[in-house]
N, C-alpha and C positions, 0 to 999 in steps of 0.2 A: 748675779740673779736672786740671791736670797733675800739682800734687801729689799727688790721691788716686790719678792713674795710677803714678807713681812709688812711692807706697806699696806699690800694689796689687801691683807686681811685686817689691818687696824682702819682703814677706809671703809671696809666694806661694815665693818662691824659699826662704824660713826655714822653711816647711811642708814641702818636698821634701827640704831638709837635716836635718830632724828625723826622718824615718822612718830606722829601723834597718836594713831592707833594702827600699829604694824597688824597685819592679816598673818594668820597661820603662815611662817616660813618653813619650809622644807627645806632637806639638804642639799636638793638640787637649785632652788632659790636662792639658797647662799654661795651654793658652787657658782651661779651663774655672775651673780655679784662680784664674787671675788675673782673669777676669770674675767669678767669684763675691764676691772679696775687692773689687773695684773698684765693684760695686754695693752693696754693705755701707756701704764709706765713702761713697757718692754716698748714698744712704739717711739715713745718720748726721750728713750735714753738711746734707743737707736739714731734719732735724730739729732738729739745734742751731740753724739762721737761722729755725726757724718760732718756737722757744722762746724765744731773743733777741727778735723781732718782739714775741711775746706780753709781753716781762718790759717794754721800750721802750713798749710801748701802755698796758702798767696803769703804770708811772711816768709816764707823761705825761699820762693820764686822771686820776690822783692829784694830781699837782703843779696841774693846771689844779682840781679841787677845793679844793684847800687854797687856792688862789688865791681862787675865790669866794667862799667861805666866810669869809676873811681881809678883802675888800673889801666882804661886807655887814655887820660887827660896825663 
């Protein structure tokens, strides 16, 4: 999770740097940006892990089916 935290801080800093005329930013505003980016990265990581698990499960089931089919011949 530390990578997500570091990335969220970097993304938040980049978002603030892109603003042409940034308003006075408070610590609370910065915290909200970091939290939003961090939450998004966390959700993306969770979704990626779920996709990887499904793909692994599908591949495993497919190989077991192939093995069963070839042993029955």
